[in-house]
C-alpha positions in Angstrom: -19.7 3.4 -5.9 -21.6 1.2 -8.5 -18.5 -0.8 -10.2 -16.0 -3.0 -8.7 -13.0 -0.8 -7.6 -10.5 -3.7 -8.3 -11.9 -3.9 -11.9 -9.8 -1.4 -13.4 -7.7 -1.0 -16.7 -4.5 -0.7 -14.7 -5.0 -4.0 -13.1 -6.0 -5.7 -16.3 -2.7 -4.4 -17.9 -0.6 -5.5 -15.0 -2.0 -8.9 -14.8 -1.5 -9.4 -18.8 2.0 -8.3 -18.6 2.9 -10.6 -15.7 1.2 -13.4 -17.1 3.4 -12.9 -20.4 6.4 -12.5 -18.3 6.2 -15.5 -16.3 6.0 -17.6 -19.6 9.3 -16.1 -21.2 12.0 -18.5 -21.5 14.4 -16.1 -19.6 12.3 -15.6 -16.7 11.2 -19.4 -16.5 15.2 -20.2 -16.5 15.3 -18.0 -13.5 12.5 -19.7 -11.8 14.1 -23.0 -12.3 17.3 -21.6 -10.8 15.4 -20.7 -7.9 13.5 -23.9 -7.8 17.0 -25.8 -7.7 17.8 -23.6 -4.5 14.5 -24.5 -2.8 15.1 -28.1 -3.4 18.1 -27.9 -1.1 15.9 -26.7 1.8 15.3 -29.4 4.6 11.7 -28.6 4.2 11.8 -30.0 0.6 12.6 -33.4 2.0 9.2 -33.6 3.9 5.9 -34.6 2.2 4.4 -31.4 3.1 7.4 -29.5 1.9 7.9 -31.1 -1.4 4.1 -31.2 -2.3 3.7 -27.4 -1.8 7.1 -26.2 -3.1 6.1 -25.5 -6.8 2.9 -23.9 -5.8 4.7 -21.6 -3.3 7.5 -20.9 -6.0 4.6 -20.1 -8.7 3.1 -17.8 -6.3 6.2 -15.9 -5.2 7.4 -15.5 -9.1 4.0 -14.3 -10.2 4.1 -11.8 -7.1 7.3 -10.4 -8.3 6.2 -10.1 -11.8 3.3 -8.1 -10.7 5.5 -5.7 -8.7 7.8 -5.0 -11.4 5.2 -4.8 -13.8 3.9 -1.8 -11.6 7.5 -0.8 -10.8 7.7 2.8 -12.3 7.3 5.4 -9.6 7.2 8.2 -12.3 4.0 6.8 -13.7 2.6 4.9 -10.6 -0.7 2.6 -10.8 -2.8 1.1 -8.0 -2.6 -2.7 -8.6 -4.1 -5.5 -6.4 -1.1 -8.0 -6.1 -1.0 -10.3 -3.0 -3.9 -12.7 -3.1 -3.3 -16.4 -3.7 -6.9 -17.4 -4.9 -7.2 -18.0 -8.6 -9.8 -16.1 -10.5 -11.1 -16.0 -14.2 -11.6 -12.4 -15.1 -10.5 -9.8 -17.8 -10.5 -12.7 -20.3 -7.8 -14.6 -18.6 -7.1 -16.9 -15.6 -4.9 -15.6 -12.9 -3.3 -18.3 -10.8 -2.9 -16.0 -7.7 0.4 -14.5 -5.9 1.0 -14.5 -2.4 3.6 -14.4 0.4 3.9 -14.5 4.2 0.5 -16.2 5.0 -1.6 -14.0 2.8 -4.9 -13.4 4.2 -8.0 -14.4 1.9 -10.0 -11.5 3.6 -7.7 -9.1 2.3 -7.4 -7.0 -0.9 -3.6 -5.9 -0.9 -2.8 -3.0 -3.3 0.5 -1.6 -4.1 1.9 1.7 -5.2 5.4 2.4 -6.1 6.7 5.8 -4.8 10.0 7.7 -5.3 11.2 9.2 -2.2 11.8 12.5 -4.1 8.4 12.8 -5.6 5.2 14.0 -4.5 2.0 12.0 -4.8 -1.7 12.3 -4.1 -3.8 9.3 -3.3 -7.4 9.6 -3.2 -9.5 7.1 -1.2 -13.5 6.7 -1.2 -15.0 4.2 1.1 -18.4 2.3 0.7 -21.2 2.9 3.2 -19.9 -0.4 5.0 -16.2 -0.5 4.3 -13.8 -3.2 5.0 -11.2 -2.4 7.6 -8.7 -0.3 5.8 -5.0 0.7 6.3 -2.8 2.7 4.0 0.8 2.2 4.9 4.1 3.9 3.6 7.3 1.8 3.5 11.0 2.0 2.5 11.4 -0.8 -0.2 14.4 -3.2 0.5 16.8 -3.9 -2.4 15.5 -6.5 -4.8 12.2 -6.2 -2.9 13.7 -8.8 -0.9 12.3 -8.5 2.6 9.8 -6.5 4.6 9.8 -2.8 4.0 10.7 -0.4 6.8 7.5 1.3 8.1 7.4 5.2 7.9 3.9 5.7 8.9 0.3 4.5 8.4 -3.3 5.5 8.5 -6.4 3.2 9.1 -10.1 3.6 8.4 -10.8 5.0 11.7 -8.2 7.9 11.0 -9.4 8.7 7.6 -13.2 8.1 7.5 -15.6 11.2 8.7 -18.5 9.6 10.3 -20.5 12.5 9.4 -19.7 12.1 5.6 -18.5 8.6 5.4 -18.5 8.1 1.6 -16.7 11.4 0.6 -13.3 11.2 -1.0 -10.4 11.4 1.3 -6.7 12.5 0.1 -3.7 11.3 1.5 -0.5 13.0 0.2 3.0 11.5 0.0 6.2 13.1 -0.3 9.6 14.3 1.2 8.5 17.3 2.8 6.1 18.5 5.5 2.3 18.0 5.0 -1.0 18.2 6.5 -2.5 15.8 9.0 -3.0 13.0 6.3 0.5 13.1 5.1 2.9 10.2 4.8 6.6 11.6 4.5 9.0 9.7 2.4 13.1 9.5 2.6 14.7 11.4 -0.6 16.7 9.1 -2.8 14.8 5.8 -1.9 12.2 3.5 -3.6 9.1 3.1 -1.4 5.9 1.3 -1.4 2.6 2.6 -0.5 0.2 -0.6 0.4 -3.4 -0.2 0.9 -5.2 -3.0 2.5 -8.9 -3.7 2.8 -9.8 -6.5 5.5 -13.2 -7.8 4.7 -15.1 -9.0 7.9 -17.8 -9.9 5.4 -17.0 -11.0 1.9 -19.7 -9.0 0.6 -18.2 -5.7 1.7 -17.1 -3.3 -1.0 -13.3 -2.4 -1.0 -12.4 1.4 -1.3 -11.7 3.0 -4.4 -8.3 4.0 -4.5 -6.4 6.1 -7.4 -3.0 7.8 -7.4 -1.6 10.9 -9.2 1.9 12.1 -9.2 2.1 15.8 -8.7 5.5 16.4 -10.2 6.1 13.8 -13.0 9.6 14.0 -14.4 9.6 16.0 -17.8 11.7 13.4 -19.7 10.0 10.1 -18.6 10.1 7.2 -20.8 7.9 4.1 -20.3 9.9 1.0 -19.7 9.9 -1.7 -22.4 8.9 -5.3 -21.6 12.3 -6.5 -22.2 13.4 -4.0 -19.7 10.8 -5.1 -17.0 11.7 -8.8 -17.8 15.4 -8.2 -17.0 14.5 -6.6 -13.6 12.5 -9.6 -12.7 15.3 -11.8 -13.5 17.7 -9.6 -11.6 15.5 -9.5 -8.5 14.3 -13.1 -8.5 17.3 -14.9 -6.4 17.0 -12.4 -3.6 13.1 -12.2 -3.7 12.9 -16.0 -3.7 15.6 -16.7 -1.1 13.9 -14.3 1.3 10.5 -15.7 1.0 11.6 -19.3 1.0 13.5 -18.5 4.3 10.8 -16.4 5.8 9.5 -19.6 7.6 12.8 -20.1 9.3 12.5 -16.9 11.7 8.8 -15.8 11.6 7.8 -14.9 15.0 11.1 -16.6 16.0 10.1 -20.1 14.8 8.2 -21.1 17.8 7.5 -24.6 18.9 4.7 -26.2 17.3 1.0 -25.5 18.8 2.5 -22.7 21.0 1.4 -19.2 19.4 3.4 -15.9 19.7 1.8 -12.7 20.4 -0.3 -10.5 20.0 2.4 -8.5 18.7 1.5 -5.0 17.4 1.9 -4.0 13.7 4.4 -1.3 12.8 2.4 2.0 12.4 -0.1 1.0 15.0 -2.8 -0.5 12.7 -3.7 -3.8 14.5 -2.1 -6.9 16.2 -1.3 -10.2 15.0 -0.4 -13.6 16.9 0.6 -17.1 15.3 2.9 -19.8 15.2 3.3 -23.2 13.9 0.8 -26.2 13.9 1.8 -30.0 14.0 -0.8 -32.6 14.6 -0.4 -36.4 14.3 -3.2 -38.6 13.0 -6.2 -38.3 15.3 -5.1 -35.3 16.9 -6.6 -31.7 17.0 -6.0 -28.2 18.4 -8.3 -26.0 20.3 -7.7 -22.2 20.1 -10.0 -19.7 21.8 -9.4 -16.1 21.3 -11.3 -12.8 22.3 -11.9 -10.4 19.2 -11.9 -7.8 21.7 -14.4 -5.6 20.0 -12.2 -5.3 17.0 -13.7 -3.8 13.8 -12.0 -7.1 12.1 -10.6 -10.3 13.2 -9.7 -13.3 11.3 -8.1 -16.9 11.9 -6.2 -18.9 9.2 -3.9 -21.5 8.4 -1.0 -21.7 5.8 1.2 -24.5 4.6 5.0 -24.9 5.8 6.1 -22.4 3.2 3.6 -19.8 4.5 1.3 -20.2 1.4 -2.4 -20.6 2.2 -4.5 -23.4 0.7 -7.2 -22.2 -1.6 -9.8 -20.5 0.6 -12.7 -20.8 -1.6 -14.0 -24.4 -1.0 -12.1 -25.2 2.2 -12.4 -23.9 5.8 -9.0 -22.6 5.9 -9.8 -19.3 7.6 -12.9 -17.6 9.2 -13.3 -14.0 9.6 -15.5 -11.9 11.8 -18.9 -12.7 10.2 -18.0 -16.3 9.2 -17.1 -17.4 12.9 -19.8 -18.7 15.4 -19.0 -17.0 18.8 -19.7 -18.5 22.0 -22.1 -17.0 24.6 -19.3 -15.2 26.4 -18.0 -13.6 23.0 -14.9 -15.5 22.8 -14.4 -17.4 19.6 -13.1 -21.1 19.6 -11.7 -22.8 16.7 -10.7 -26.6 16.2 -7.7 -27.3 13.7 -8.0 -30.8 12.4 -7.9 -32.9 9.2 -11.3 -34.4 9.8 -14.7 -32.5 10.6 -14.8 -32.3 14.3 -18.6 -31.1 14.3 -17.6 -27.7 15.8 -18.9 -24.9 13.9 -15.6 -23.1 13.7 -13.7 -25.8 12.1 -10.3 -24.9 10.6 -9.5 -27.7 8.0 -5.9 -28.5 8.0 -6.4 -29.9 4.5 -4.5 -32.8 5.7 -1.2 -31.1 6.3 0.7 -32.5 9.2 2.3 -29.2 9.8 1.9 -25.7 8.9 1.3 -22.0 10.3 -1.7 -20.4 11.9 -2.4 -16.7 12.1 -4.8 -14.6 13.8 -5.3 -10.8 13.2 -7.2 -8.0 15.0 -7.7 -4.6 13.2 -9.5 -1.6 14.2 -8.9 -2.4 17.9 -10.5 -0.3 20.5 -7.8 1.8 22.6 -9.1 0.1 25.8 -8.6 -3.5 24.5 -5.8 -5.5 26.7 -3.7 -7.7 24.1 -2.7 -9.9 27.0 -6.2 -11.0 27.1 -6.5 -11.7 23.5 -5.7 -15.7 23.4 -7.3 -17.6 26.0 -6.8 -21.4 25.2 -4.3 -23.5 23.2 -4.7 -27.1 23.5 -3.9 -30.2 21.8 -6.2 -33.2 22.2 -7.5 -36.5 20.5 -10.2 -35.7 18.1 -12.0 -38.5 19.7 -12.5 -36.7 22.8 -13.9 -33.6 21.4 -17.0 -33.4 23.1 -15.3 -33.9 26.4 -12.6 -31.3 25.9 -14.3 -28.5 23.9 -16.8 -26.7 26.3 -20.4 -27.1 25.8 -20.8 -23.4 25.0 -18.9 -23.9 21.8 -21.1 -23.9 19.0 -21.7 -27.1 17.2 -22.8 -27.9 13.7 -24.2 -31.1 11.8 -23.7 -32.2 8.4 -26.4 -30.4 6.8 -25.3 -27.1 8.5 -21.8 -27.7 7.4 -22.9 -28.3 3.9 -24.9 -24.8 4.0 -21.7 -23.2 5.4 -19.4 -24.4 2.8 -21.9 -23.6 0.1 -22.4 -20.1 1.2 -18.5 -19.7 1.6 -18.0 -20.6 -2.0 -20.7 -18.4 -3.3 -19.4 -15.3 -1.3 -15.8 -16.0 -2.5 -16.6 -16.5 -5.9 -18.3 -13.4 -6.2 -15.7 -11.3 -4.5 -14.1 -10.1 -8.0 -17.1 -10.4 -10.3 -18.4 -7.2 -11.6 -21.9 -8.2 -11.4 -21.7 -8.3 -7.7 -21.1 -4.5 -7.6 -23.8 -3.3 -9.9 -26.8 -1.5 -8.2 
């Protein structure tokens, strides 16, 4: 593997088409109608809500355009879609697209699948791969919602330790299959999602390709006007769902009281999270047990569930970025001002928002009941008294090095030069 597996002609084509779609007058008119609906949401009457409204809407619209651009299950492509960090590649600036507290450690790729068709997905891992999952879901109408899970495989299911970089084939279709088969439901649209979760931003994502084994004989490629019409038709339901996702995610818990850990559908991991709300001078201490997971990560998002730009702000920390305590636990302090704690989660001056923790590649012996150890609101002036002495501290010079390394690592995640031998 000597080239960036994300750097593909199909990715470039989908992004260029999507960037054209969102600038069309008819698509922009649909966006404006969705914006008017969002302005009626009570969140839009708050400072954080109105400040993030257009950014959230733009990310949702571009995410929908990307899905529709790759929306032909007769001729499916593997396209990286949900990632909200802007990037400059392929000769254009891609602003970023995201939904539902997108994780900056993830590369989320999508493959549209016809429930009556048969497909072959080929996966090849690097020598030191990120945590990986491939999940089959029935797609809801207008893409407006979370799909219904039909099956999943993880890195631990797929990778042969004796031959770790050999290609792996997963089949998808309505019939019976072998041990690496995901079974579809005839007559329905599905999505296959692959996810690489980097515990280190220098890890190489998997190579993923797809081939339909029984392409329709009379297949005709869709026109750009037809794709734009589908974006417009699906946008009201799509934006309505994602703008209201915040209203019932995890049961809309009380602020500063996380819910979970909850098992992921398909058994490929756990998540825990909730809302945070901090007054001036307040901070939140969260202590977690990574539980021997292959990957774990902690992050925040704004009240619309859109994450701040992760490149230059400490809005997330993964397995290799976090500084563990001597007992192996990981303590984070959420605050608007640097608390001098190594694992600072910068709220970026948000008064309220979301926090989320993910555990993936979890040992079978791990007990989810022990994953969350401490959640405590405190006055930031009391940080040294409240945060145990075993929790790693950091000085200004150390913080500067941490931020510099973060920007460098994130900035090279999608550059072709990073992947050359």
